[in-house]
C-alpha positions as CSV (number, residue, x, y, z in Angstrom):
1,M,44.8,147.3,-74.4
2,N,48.3,146.0,-74.2
3,A,51.4,145.8,-71.9
4,A,52.5,149.3,-72.7
5,D,49.0,150.7,-71.9
6,L,49.0,148.8,-68.6
7,R,52.4,150.2,-67.8
8,N,51.4,153.8,-68.5
9,L,48.1,153.5,-66.5
10,A,49.8,151.8,-63.5
11,L,52.7,154.3,-63.4
12,G,50.1,157.1,-63.6
13,L,48.8,156.2,-60.1
14,P,50.2,158.1,-57.1
15,E,53.7,157.0,-56.0
16,A,53.6,154.0,-58.3
17,E,56.8,152.5,-59.5
18,E,57.9,149.6,-61.7
19,K,60.2,147.0,-60.3
20,S,60.8,143.3,-61.0
21,H,59.5,140.2,-59.3
22,F,60.9,136.8,-60.4
23,G,62.1,138.4,-63.6
24,K,58.8,139.9,-64.5
25,A,57.7,143.5,-64.3
26,D,55.6,144.5,-61.3
27,F,54.0,147.7,-60.1
28,R,54.2,148.9,-56.5
29,V,53.1,151.6,-54.2
30,K,55.3,152.1,-51.2
31,D,57.0,148.8,-52.1
32,R,53.7,146.8,-52.1
33,I,52.9,145.0,-55.3
34,F,49.5,145.9,-56.8
35,A,49.9,144.5,-60.3
36,T,52.3,142.3,-62.3
37,L,53.0,141.8,-66.0
38,P,53.8,138.1,-66.4
39,S,53.5,138.3,-70.2
40,E,52.8,140.8,-72.9
41,E,49.2,139.4,-73.1
42,T,48.3,139.2,-69.5
43,A,48.5,141.2,-66.3
44,V,47.6,140.2,-62.7
45,V,46.0,142.6,-60.3
46,K,45.6,142.5,-56.5
47,L,41.9,142.5,-55.8
48,T,39.9,141.5,-52.8
49,P,38.0,138.2,-53.2
50,E,34.7,140.2,-53.4
51,E,36.1,142.6,-56.0
52,Q,37.4,139.5,-58.0
53,Q,33.9,137.9,-57.9
54,M,32.4,141.2,-59.2
55,V,34.8,141.7,-62.1
56,V,34.8,138.1,-63.2
57,A,31.0,138.0,-63.2
58,S,30.7,141.2,-65.1
59,E,33.6,140.7,-67.6
60,P,34.4,136.9,-67.8
61,G,36.3,137.4,-71.1
62,V,38.6,139.9,-69.4
63,F,39.1,138.6,-65.9
64,A,39.8,135.2,-64.3
65,P,41.1,134.2,-60.8
66,V,44.8,133.2,-60.8
67,K,45.0,129.5,-60.3
68,G,45.6,128.1,-56.9
69,G,45.9,129.8,-53.5
70,W,46.8,133.3,-54.8
71,G,43.6,133.4,-56.8
72,Q,41.6,132.5,-53.7
73,K,43.1,135.6,-52.1
74,G,41.8,137.8,-54.9
75,W,44.8,137.9,-57.3
76,T,43.1,138.2,-60.7
77,Q,44.4,137.7,-64.2
78,V,43.5,140.3,-66.9
79,Q,43.5,139.4,-70.6
80,L,44.8,142.8,-71.8
81,S,43.6,142.5,-75.4
82,E,40.0,142.0,-74.2
83,A,40.1,144.9,-71.8
84,D,39.1,148.5,-72.7
85,R,40.8,151.5,-71.1
86,A,38.0,152.1,-68.5
87,T,38.0,148.5,-67.4
88,L,41.7,148.2,-67.0
89,E,42.0,151.6,-65.3
90,S,39.3,150.6,-62.8
91,A,40.9,147.3,-62.0
92,L,44.3,149.0,-61.5
93,R,42.8,151.6,-59.2
94,M,41.1,148.9,-57.1
95,A,44.4,147.0,-57.0
96,W,46.4,150.2,-56.1
97,R,43.9,150.9,-53.2
98,N,44.3,147.4,-51.9
99,A,48.1,147.8,-51.7
100,A,48.5,151.5,-50.7
101,P,49.0,152.5,-47.1
102,A,45.9,154.0,-45.5
103,G,47.2,157.6,-45.4
104,L,48.0,157.6,-49.1
105,R,44.7,155.8,-50.0
106,K,42.8,158.5,-48.1
107,R,44.6,161.3,-50.0
108,F,44.0,159.6,-53.3
109,T,40.3,159.2,-52.6
110,V,40.0,162.9,-51.8
111,I,41.7,163.7,-55.1
112,E,39.4,161.4,-57.1
113,R,36.3,162.9,-55.4
114,D,37.4,166.4,-56.2
115,E,38.1,165.5,-59.8
116,F,34.7,163.8,-60.1
117,E,32.9,166.7,-58.5
118,W,34.8,169.1,-60.7
119,G,33.8,167.0,-63.8
120,Q,30.2,167.1,-62.8
121,S,30.0,170.9,-62.5
């Protein structure tokens, strides 16, 4: 994956928009950052500490905690070239859910469930 892939996946999430944070691209839902693009090679996603532990343990070549206090809060670096589409999409969805307001999160979960059930028919 690359920066363009991340941008397309992030902006495909409900009500996501691209803005800028300290001169770097970020992706927001209702003005809450869920991912940033600090370079063409890496992204940062907003995970919970538990989600971070899970992804780092399962894909250590793809994910690493951000250094310092932000990393302890779950902010996680993604090596884009090491990630496949499903892995990056999953991380972005988790990050989006962690930033989205409850009402929007609930609507999105219903949409996902319907699509999953439809896909299983």
